[in-house]
RODO-2510 file (C-alpha; in nm, 4 decimals, decimal comma):
residues 275
     n   res          X          Y          Z
     1     m    -0,5476    -0,1091     0,8337
     2     h    -0,1429    -0,0582     0,9318
     3     p     0,0386    -0,3738     0,8942
     4     l     0,2568    -0,3630     1,1781
     5     i     0,1548    -0,3636     1,5739
     6     e     0,3875    -0,2873     1,8149
     7     v     0,4400    -0,4706     2,1215
     8     p     0,2765    -0,2058     2,3174
     9     a    -0,0238    -0,1315     2,1435
    10     l    -0,0838    -0,5364     2,1131
    11     d    -0,0278    -0,5631     2,5135
    12     r    -0,3302    -0,3026     2,5516
    13     l    -0,5569    -0,4825     2,3267
    14     l    -0,4945    -0,8286     2,4997
    15     r    -0,5164    -0,6796     2,8256
    16     q    -0,8669    -0,5329     2,7087
    17     q    -0,9329    -0,8234     2,5776
    18     t    -1,0151    -0,7374     2,2686
    19     p    -1,1589    -1,0169     2,0397
    20     l    -0,8220    -1,1064     1,8219
    21     v    -0,6451    -1,4532     1,6566
    22     l    -0,2647    -1,4651     1,7844
    23     l    -0,0610    -1,6899     1,5411
    24     d     0,2477    -1,8003     1,6578
    25     v     0,4534    -1,8654     1,3008
    26     r     0,8388    -1,8971     1,4304
    27     w     1,0199    -2,0939     1,1701
    28     h     1,3802    -2,1483     1,0651
    29     l     1,5139    -2,2428     0,6840
    30     a     1,7580    -2,5188     0,8822
    31     g     1,5643    -2,6266     1,1215
    32     p     1,4695    -2,7091     1,4767
    33     p     1,0896    -2,7288     1,4073
    34     g     0,9495    -2,3991     1,4966
    35     i     0,6800    -2,5420     1,6779
    36     d     0,9879    -2,6537     1,9234
    37     s     1,0017    -2,2709     2,0020
    38     y     0,6306    -2,2966     2,0772
    39     r     0,5963    -2,5724     2,3107
    40     k     0,8822    -2,4120     2,4888
    41     g     0,7211    -2,0430     2,5209
    42     h     0,4381    -1,8448     2,3147
    43     l     0,2287    -1,5306     2,4226
    44     p    -0,0451    -1,6088     2,5168
    45     g    -0,3397    -1,7156     2,3669
    46     a    -0,1027    -1,8023     2,0546
    47     v    -0,2078    -2,0336     1,8145
    48     f     0,0782    -2,1973     1,6423
    49     v     0,0849    -2,2402     1,2630
    50     d     0,3287    -2,4341     1,0843
    51     l     0,4905    -2,2716     0,7064
    52     d     0,5865    -2,5501     0,5905
    53     r     0,2459    -2,7470     0,6019
    54     d    -0,0496    -2,5018     0,6460
    55     v     0,0949    -2,1850     0,4761
    56     a     0,2430    -2,3477     0,1547
    57     g     0,1690    -2,5987    -0,0779
    58     p     0,3963    -2,9836    -0,1086
    59     p     0,7186    -2,8516    -0,2635
    60     g     0,7955    -2,9566    -0,6183
    61     p     0,8757    -2,7777    -0,9646
    62     a     0,6281    -2,4151    -0,8651
    63     g     0,8979    -2,4243    -0,5814
    64     r     0,9885    -2,4846    -0,2466
    65     h     0,6918    -2,3055    -0,1081
    66     p     0,4273    -2,2388    -0,3274
    67     l     0,0777    -2,1102    -0,2694
    68     p    -0,1347    -2,4162    -0,1103
    69     p    -0,4388    -2,4734    -0,2653
    70     s    -0,7097    -2,2468    -0,1632
    71     g    -0,9010    -2,5181     0,0194
    72     d    -0,6931    -2,6557     0,1901
    73     f    -0,4958    -2,2936     0,3184
    74     e    -0,8551    -2,2121     0,4490
    75     a    -0,8763    -2,5442     0,6527
    76     a    -0,5664    -2,5067     0,7791
    77     m    -0,6856    -2,1267     0,9035
    78     r    -0,9894    -2,2410     1,0627
    79     r    -0,8442    -2,4866     1,2292
    80     a    -0,6167    -2,1849     1,3620
    81     g    -0,9059    -2,0058     1,4865
    82     v    -0,8908    -1,7466     1,2065
    83     s    -1,1710    -1,5911     1,1258
    84     g    -1,3158    -1,2178     1,0526
    85     d    -1,1540    -1,0491     1,3351
    86     r    -0,8211    -0,8810     1,4225
    87     l    -0,5254    -1,0974     1,2934
    88     v    -0,1739    -1,0371     1,4584
    89     v     0,1046    -1,3557     1,3600
    90     y     0,4839    -1,2952     1,4784
    91     d     0,7731    -1,5350     1,5237
    92     d     1,1073    -1,5219     1,6413
    93     a     1,2475    -1,0874     1,5654
    94     d     1,2838    -1,0162     1,2287
    95     s     0,8941    -1,1125     1,0955
    96     t     1,0515    -1,2825     0,7759
    97     a     0,8050    -1,5569     0,8576
    98     a     0,5567    -1,3754     1,0157
    99     a     0,5650    -1,1509     0,6727
   100     r     0,5184    -1,4703     0,3879
   101     v     0,1704    -1,5647     0,6837
   102     w     0,0755    -1,1793     0,6215
   103     w     0,1070    -1,1818     0,2780
   104     s    -0,0956    -1,4941     0,1965
   105     l    -0,3470    -1,4549     0,4281
   106     r    -0,3862    -1,0822     0,2717
   107     y    -0,3935    -1,2849    -0,0892
   108     f    -0,6619    -1,4697     0,0247
   109     g    -0,8607    -1,1983     0,1597
   110     h    -0,7824    -1,1315     0,5103
   111     d    -0,7821    -0,7501     0,5314
   112     k    -0,7354    -0,7425     0,9084
   113     v    -0,3848    -0,8727     0,9543
   114     r    -0,0797    -0,7370     1,1536
   115     v     0,2695    -0,8292     1,2155
   116     l     0,4533    -0,7734     1,5650
   117     n     0,7338    -0,5264     1,5077
   118     g     1,0001    -0,7333     1,6408
   119     g     0,8136    -1,0872     1,7290
   120     y     0,8845    -1,2631     1,9831
   121     r     1,1749    -1,1095     2,1333
   122     a     1,0761    -0,7734     2,1928
   123     w     0,7710    -0,9128     2,3164
   124     t     1,0076    -1,0973     2,5951
   125     e     1,2816    -0,8450     2,6096
   126     a     0,9774    -0,5528     2,7199
   127     g     0,8582    -0,7826     2,9952
   128     h     0,5626    -0,9792     2,8777
   129     p     0,4866    -1,2739     3,0102
   130     v     0,4890    -1,5866     2,8132
   131     t     0,3196    -1,9191     2,8544
   132     t     0,3715    -2,3057     2,7415
   133     e    -0,0324    -2,3314     2,7904
   134     e    -0,1602    -2,4542     2,4510
   135     p    -0,5548    -2,3096     2,4157
   136     d    -0,8692    -2,4259     2,3482
   137     v    -0,9518    -2,3358     1,9875
   138     k    -1,2401    -2,2343     1,8652
   139     p    -1,2715    -2,2905     1,5133
   140     g    -1,2974    -2,0451     1,2568
   141     d    -1,4746    -1,9340     0,9112
   142     f    -1,2691    -1,7716     0,7466
   143     f    -1,3470    -1,8490     0,3614
   144     a    -1,0327    -1,8415     0,1024
   145     r    -1,0490    -1,5464    -0,1843
   146     p    -0,7078    -1,6021    -0,3493
   147     g    -0,6006    -1,3276    -0,6145
   148     r    -0,6267    -1,0130    -0,3874
   149     l    -0,2450    -0,9376    -0,4088
   150     p    -0,0368    -0,9192    -0,7333
   151     v     0,1415    -1,2021    -0,7996
   152     l     0,4559    -1,3200    -1,0517
   153     d     0,5291    -1,6286    -1,2531
   154     a     0,8291    -1,7356    -1,4211
   155     e     0,7501    -1,5105    -1,7397
   156     g     0,6409    -1,2133    -1,5368
   157     a     0,9695    -1,2035    -1,3609
   158     a     1,1912    -1,2261    -1,6456
   159     a     0,9634    -0,9346    -1,7933
   160     l     0,9165    -0,7698    -1,5071
   161     a     1,3700    -0,7277    -1,4736
   162     t     1,3508    -0,5821    -1,7975
   163     a     1,1006    -0,3897    -1,7865
   164     g     1,0372    -0,2469    -1,4641
   165     v     1,2090    -0,3802    -1,0743
   166     l     1,2783    -0,6883    -0,9870
   167     l     1,4024    -0,7560    -0,6194
   168     d     1,6531    -1,0306    -0,5065
   169     a     1,5871    -1,0698    -0,1431
   170     r     1,8305    -1,3141    -0,0676
   171     a     2,2154    -1,2538     0,0568
   172     a     2,4192    -1,0970    -0,1446
   173     e     2,6267    -1,4510    -0,1432
   174     r     2,3849    -1,6248    -0,2970
   175     y     2,2523    -1,3348    -0,4952
   176     r     2,6013    -1,3319    -0,7030
   177     g     2,5848    -1,6990    -0,7224
   178     e     2,8644    -1,7771    -0,5111
   179     t     2,7311    -1,9873    -0,2592
   180     e     2,3703    -2,1899    -0,2892
   181     p     2,2960    -2,3997     0,0380
   182     v     1,9458    -2,4720    -0,0602
   183     d     1,8959    -2,4870    -0,4354
   184     p     2,0532    -2,7317    -0,7109
   185     v     2,1750    -2,3981    -0,9480
   186     a     2,3862    -2,0634    -0,8122
   187     g     2,2921    -1,7377    -0,9190
   188     h     1,9594    -1,4726    -0,9616
   189     i     1,7533    -1,3731    -1,2350
   190     p     1,9109    -1,1821    -1,4731
   191     g     1,7927    -0,8270    -1,4889
   192     a     1,7802    -0,8299    -1,0538
   193     r     1,8652    -0,6292    -0,8574
   194     n     2,0061    -0,7301    -0,5106
   195     a     1,8325    -0,6308    -0,1858
   196     p     1,8563    -0,8584     0,0991
   197     t     1,5994    -0,8525     0,3498
   198     s     1,8360    -0,7948     0,6060
   199     g     1,8660    -0,4262     0,5042
   200     n     1,4749    -0,3998     0,6160
   201     v     1,5197    -0,4052     0,9689
   202     g     1,8044    -0,3243     1,2508
   203     v     1,9850    -0,5250     1,5149
   204     d     1,6865    -0,5078     1,6863
   205     g     1,4239    -0,6853     1,4128
   206     r     1,2505    -0,3817     1,4315
   207     f     1,1361    -0,2290     1,0504
   208     l     1,3294     0,0418     0,9466
   209     p     1,1195     0,3611     0,9574
   210     p     0,9055     0,3834     0,6255
   211     e     1,1440     0,7136     0,5316
   212     l     1,4449     0,4820     0,5679
   213     l     1,3005     0,2144     0,3135
   214     r     1,2094     0,5171     0,1337
   215     e     1,5096     0,5797     0,0476
   216     r     1,7032     0,1977     0,0714
   217     f     1,4705     0,0799    -0,1786
   218     a     1,5268     0,4499    -0,4174
   219     q     1,8996     0,3711    -0,4387
   220     l     1,7483     0,0073    -0,5410
   221     g     1,5670     0,2401    -0,8661
   222     a     1,2389     0,0809    -0,6946
   223     t     1,0175     0,3481    -0,6353
   224     d     0,6036     0,4113    -0,6736
   225     a     0,6342     0,4982    -1,0321
   226     l     0,7211     0,1658    -1,1867
   227     d     0,6120    -0,1354    -1,1457
   228     v     0,8021    -0,3368    -0,8892
   229     g     0,8344    -0,7420    -0,7503
   230     a     1,0807    -0,8758    -0,5719
   231     y     1,1488    -1,2620    -0,4865
   232     c     1,4303    -1,5219    -0,3069
   233     g     1,4886    -1,8685    -0,3096
   234     s     1,1524    -2,0036    -0,2298
   235     g     0,8750    -1,6696    -0,1832
   236     v     0,9200    -1,6258     0,2161
   237     t     1,1724    -1,3750     0,2140
   238     a     1,0438    -1,1873    -0,0260
   239     a     0,7065    -1,1803     0,1122
   240     h     0,9422    -0,9988     0,4063
   241     e     1,0641    -0,7357     0,0949
   242     i     0,6762    -0,7263    -0,0076
   243     l     0,6246    -0,5959     0,3219
   244     a     0,8988    -0,3641     0,3815
   245     l     0,8376    -0,2325     0,0153
   246     h     0,4099    -0,1553     0,1552
   247     l     0,5474     0,0070     0,4122
   248     a     0,7769     0,2440     0,1813
   249     g     0,3996     0,3128    -0,0441
   250     i     0,5591     0,1129    -0,3155
   251     p     0,3274    -0,1469    -0,4213
   252     a     0,4943    -0,4853    -0,5464
   253     a     0,4380    -0,8339    -0,6633
   254     l     0,5687    -1,1283    -0,5130
   255     y     0,7103    -1,4397    -0,7030
   256     v     0,6146    -1,6797    -0,5369
   257     g     0,7737    -1,9740    -0,6843
   258     s     1,1115    -1,7858    -0,6612
   259     w     1,4654    -1,9320    -0,7379
   260     s     1,3132    -2,2501    -0,6554
   261     n     1,0934    -2,2978    -0,9510
   262     w     1,2785    -2,0553    -1,1833
   263     v     1,5736    -2,3334    -1,1734
   264     a     1,3319    -2,6186    -1,2012
   265     d     1,3307    -2,5199    -1,5601
   266     p     1,6788    -2,5441    -1,7493
   267     a     1,5897    -2,3210    -1,9509
   268     n     1,5733    -2,0278    -1,7958
   269     p     1,8776    -1,8479    -1,8268
   270     v     2,1024    -1,7706    -1,5064
   271     a     2,2926    -1,4693    -1,4091
   272     t     2,5882    -1,4427    -1,2019
   273     g     2,7932    -1,1564    -1,0012
   274     d     2,7570    -0,8077    -0,9241
   275     s     2,5312    -0,6988    -1,2838
***
């Protein structure tokens, strides 16, 4: 199944009352809470899923958004009505949060999930209706089967930065160590190459065509001929990088703990600058 769905295609599915679950996963690193956006208006039938509470485990040494225990993720998805039917996730526009939910569902075994390309903004700009009415949710029967996608730990990320290609999905100034607004140490994993997720989408928040994504990643040395991985601050925007790489035909592993896990161990080296 293609990982993206366009607004006209989703509109047709909803008009045809095709069985699917629609998840609103709007999330903002510095706030306000995504539930506030949901309550002001969402796609008809959409159920809100909280990225911090439902898609990640408690923050700690494993990172700010570590993988949740399988049982916790399974329970959260069942509360949202997730079963084996088709599933569409969306966020505000650029798919940053939606990509982490897409990745998590696939990691835990759901193979019928797609991201609404352009998100809520694309839906409303196309003139489609939104609502403040919250649907009655029939509990799902999703069964979590972890390990369906490759992941990296700190040791694996360090090795990949030397033997393959490790992409740092954060903004360039964070990669260079000029600023660090969230984590206690600034810089990047030695050997990692900077590939901000903002370069994966256009000004409308929609993903670039696959050929442009392939060209972008090839310039960074990332191709399907090498082992590739990605990290960010806490494994959210890096999931966006994994989705973009997937669209480009390049398999890649996610370092879920990312920088927040890396700097939790003072023995891990830190690089700064453009190297």
